[in-house]
C-alpha positions in Angstrom: 135.4 -38.2 -89.8 137.9 -35.2 -89.8 139.7 -34.1 -86.3 137.5 -30.9 -85.8 134.7 -33.2 -85.6 136.3 -35.8 -83.2 136.9 -33.1 -81.0 133.6 -31.1 -81.5 132.1 -34.6 -80.6 134.3 -34.9 -77.6 133.2 -31.3 -76.6 129.3 -32.0 -76.8 129.8 -35.3 -74.3 131.8 -33.3 -72.4 129.2 -30.8 -72.0 126.3 -33.5 -71.1 128.6 -35.4 -68.6 129.0 -31.9 -66.8 125.4 -30.8 -66.7 124.4 -34.3 -65.9 127.1 -34.5 -62.7 125.9 -31.5 -61.7 122.4 -32.0 -61.8 123.2 -35.2 -59.7 124.8 -33.4 -57.0 122.0 -30.7 -56.9 119.4 -33.9 -56.2 121.6 -34.9 -53.3 121.9 -32.0 -51.9 118.6 -31.2 -52.1 117.7 -34.6 -50.3 120.2 -34.0 -48.1 118.1 -30.8 -46.4 114.7 -32.4 -47.2 112.8 -32.2 -43.9 114.8 -29.4 -42.3 114.4 -25.8 -42.1 116.8 -24.7 -45.1 113.6 -25.9 -47.5 112.5 -22.9 -46.1 115.3 -21.0 -46.4 115.7 -21.8 -49.9 112.3 -20.8 -50.8 113.2 -17.3 -49.1 116.4 -16.9 -51.6 114.1 -18.1 -54.4 111.8 -15.4 -54.2 114.8 -12.9 -53.6 116.6 -14.0 -57.3 112.6 -13.2 -58.7 112.4 -10.1 -57.7 116.0 -9.2 -58.6 115.5 -10.9 -62.1 111.9 -8.7 -62.6 113.7 -5.4 -61.1 116.5 -5.7 -64.1 113.7 -6.8 -66.9 111.5 -3.7 -65.9 114.0 -1.5 -65.3 113.6 -0.9 -61.3 116.8 0.4 -60.5 116.7 1.5 -57.0 115.1 -2.2 -56.3 117.6 -3.5 -58.4 120.4 -2.2 -56.6 119.2 -3.4 -53.0 118.5 -7.2 -54.8 122.1 -7.1 -56.2 123.5 -6.1 -52.9 121.2 -8.4 -50.9 122.7 -11.6 -53.6 126.4 -10.2 -52.7 126.9 -10.4 -49.5 124.0 -13.3 -49.1 126.5 -15.7 -50.0 128.6 -15.4 -46.3 124.9 -15.6 -45.1 124.0 -18.8 -46.7 127.1 -20.4 -45.5 126.4 -19.4 -41.7 122.8 -19.9 -42.3 123.0 -23.9 -43.9 126.2 -24.4 -41.4 124.5 -28.4 -40.1 123.2 -29.1 -43.6 126.5 -28.1 -45.4 128.1 -30.2 -42.1 126.1 -33.0 -42.7 126.5 -33.3 -46.3 130.6 -33.5 -45.6 130.0 -35.8 -43.8 128.1 -38.1 -45.2 130.4 -37.8 -48.5 133.2 -38.5 -45.9 131.7 -41.9 -45.3 130.6 -42.5 -48.7 127.2 -42.3 -48.5 127.0 -39.3 -50.5 126.6 -40.8 -54.2 124.5 -44.0 -52.5 120.9 -44.8 -52.6 120.5 -47.4 -49.7 117.2 -47.7 -50.3 117.3 -51.1 -48.6 119.5 -50.0 -45.8 117.0 -47.5 -45.2 113.7 -50.1 -45.1 115.8 -52.4 -42.9 116.2 -49.5 -40.3 112.8 -48.1 -40.6 111.1 -52.1 -40.0 113.4 -52.5 -37.1 112.6 -48.9 -35.6 108.7 -49.5 -35.8 109.6 -53.1 -34.0 111.0 -51.0 -31.3 108.2 -48.6 -31.2 105.4 -51.2 -31.1 107.2 -53.5 -28.8 108.0 -50.1 -26.4 103.8 -49.0 -26.6 103.1 -52.6 -25.8 105.4 -53.1 -22.5 104.3 -49.5 -21.5 100.7 -49.7 -22.1 100.1 -53.2 -19.7 102.2 -51.3 -17.2 100.1 -47.9 -17.8 103.5 -46.2 -18.3 102.4 -43.0 -19.6 104.8 -41.8 -22.9 104.8 -39.7 -25.7 106.6 -40.4 -29.2 107.1 -38.3 -32.1 108.2 -39.3 -35.6 110.2 -36.8 -37.5 109.2 -37.1 -41.3 109.4 -34.5 -43.8 109.1 -31.3 -42.0 112.1 -31.1 -39.6 111.3 -30.4 -36.0 114.5 -29.1 -34.7 113.0 -26.4 -32.7 110.8 -29.2 -30.5 114.2 -30.7 -30.6 115.8 -28.1 -28.5 113.8 -27.7 -25.8 115.0 -31.3 -24.7 118.2 -33.3 -24.1 120.1 -34.7 -26.8 120.3 -38.0 -27.3 121.1 -39.1 -30.9 120.9 -42.9 -29.3 120.5 -45.7 -31.4 116.4 -46.8 -31.4 115.8 -50.1 -29.4 112.4 -50.9 -27.4 114.5 -51.1 -24.0 116.0 -47.4 -24.6 112.5 -46.1 -25.0 111.5 -47.8 -22.0 113.5 -46.6 -19.9 113.1 -43.2 -20.7 109.7 -42.8 -19.7 109.8 -44.9 -16.4 108.4 -42.9 -13.9 110.0 -40.9 -11.8 113.4 -40.3 -13.8 115.0 -37.2 -15.1 113.3 -37.8 -18.8 110.1 -39.2 -18.2 108.8 -36.0 -18.5 108.0 -34.6 -21.8 108.7 -36.1 -25.8 110.8 -38.4 -27.2 111.5 -37.3 -30.7 112.6 -40.5 -33.2 114.0 -39.7 -36.9 114.7 -43.0 -38.5 116.4 -45.4 -36.2 117.9 -42.8 -33.7 116.9 -41.1 -30.8 116.9 -37.5 -31.3 116.0 -36.2 -28.2 114.2 -36.8 -25.1 112.2 -34.4 -22.0 111.5 -32.0 -25.5 108.4 -29.4 -25.3 105.6 -30.2 -27.8 102.9 -27.2 -28.7 99.4 -28.3 -27.3 96.4 -28.1 -29.7 94.0 -25.2 -29.7 91.5 -27.0 -30.7 88.3 -26.5 -29.3 86.7 -29.8 -29.8 89.2 -31.8 -28.0 87.4 -34.4 -25.9 87.6 -33.4 -22.0 89.2 -36.7 -21.2 92.5 -36.4 -23.0 95.1 -35.3 -21.2 98.3 -32.6 -21.6 100.0 -36.1 -23.3 97.1 -36.5 -26.0 96.9 -32.2 -26.5 100.9 -32.1 -27.4 100.4 -34.9 -29.6 97.4 -33.5 -31.5 99.2 -30.3 -31.4 102.6 -30.9 -32.7 100.0 -33.2 -35.8 99.0 -29.5 -36.5 101.9 -27.9 -37.3 104.2 -30.9 -38.9 103.6 -34.3 -40.7 104.9 -36.3 -37.8 103.3 -39.4 -36.1 102.9 -39.4 -32.7 102.0 -42.4 -30.7 100.5 -41.8 -26.7 100.8 -44.2 -24.2 98.2 -42.9 -21.6 99.0 -44.3 -18.0 95.5 -43.6 -16.4 93.9 -46.3 -19.3 97.1 -47.7 -21.0 95.5 -47.2 -24.1 97.9 -46.3 -27.2 97.2 -43.9 -29.4 98.2 -42.2 -32.7 97.9 -38.9 -34.1 98.5 -37.3 -37.7 97.2 -34.2 -39.3 95.6 -33.2 -36.6 93.6 -36.3 -36.5 93.6 -38.9 -33.2 93.0 -42.0 -33.4 92.5 -44.0 -30.1 92.7 -47.8 -28.7 94.8 -49.2 -30.8 96.3 -52.4 -30.5 99.6 -53.8 -31.3 98.6 -55.0 -35.1 96.4 -51.7 -35.9 99.6 -49.9 -34.7 102.6 -51.9 -36.2 100.1 -51.7 -39.6 99.9 -47.6 -39.4 103.5 -47.1 -38.7 104.2 -49.5 -41.8 101.9 -48.2 -44.2 103.0 -44.2 -43.4 107.2 -45.0 -42.7 107.7 -48.0 -45.0 109.4 -46.3 -49.0 106.8 -48.4 -51.0 103.5 -46.5 -48.5 105.2 -43.4 -49.5 105.2 -44.1 -53.4 101.5 -45.1 -53.3 99.7 -43.1 -50.5 98.9 -39.8 -52.2 95.1 -40.6 -50.9 94.0 -39.8 -47.6 95.1 -43.0 -45.1 92.2 -44.9 -44.1 92.2 -46.2 -40.5 89.4 -48.8 -38.9 89.8 -47.2 -35.3 88.1 -44.4 -33.6 88.5 -40.8 -35.0 88.6 -37.3 -33.7 89.1 -34.6 -36.2 
């Protein structure tokens, strides 16, 4: 093999490695912003770039100039808009988590979180302590987090119970959970405007239904009147859940194995309201 061919082969290998590295970094960045409002902003940027390309292709000079100015000054805007996501990516990079998969660790955290939610729900149901807990999933819930009191505390059943003890500063409102964290307490959730909701359901249940209509969150409600446990998802409420059923439903929706196989609609054995 001639020296020139060796150089050409190394050049090809370098390009392949370069493409693979860039692809992986882009993938990790997408994973960082997944579930936040940045996803919607990315869709808007995609539309702007598409319009820019089409205006150039069809020779629409005025529209092309507007798009060029938008893209030119949009770089600074992107840095400002995506500041929380960029900060989170840098934090993960500093902790060495950016290039790690961590699936087993995440599954452990999910399992502990489910245990804490079920244990707290059972305790409060027996004592008829009203509670409202919303678990963030793919759709970001920052809009509702901002209405409450930031906590960013490790999720434990004891802390959940303490938050909802009557006549304490944080008991009125919802707790928003994400992974193994209590993100915020005393949050306001949107009330459902569904006219077919049962009259016997109170404000907590309406809020649980309301947030399930606009996000993919799972929301657990403990009724202070009856002590019954309910769970909402996708605008549906399933009531009178016992400890085993609640645990099964949470595991089915939140564990990584369920996410790979739950393309079909969930089937529950409890009462339905839709």
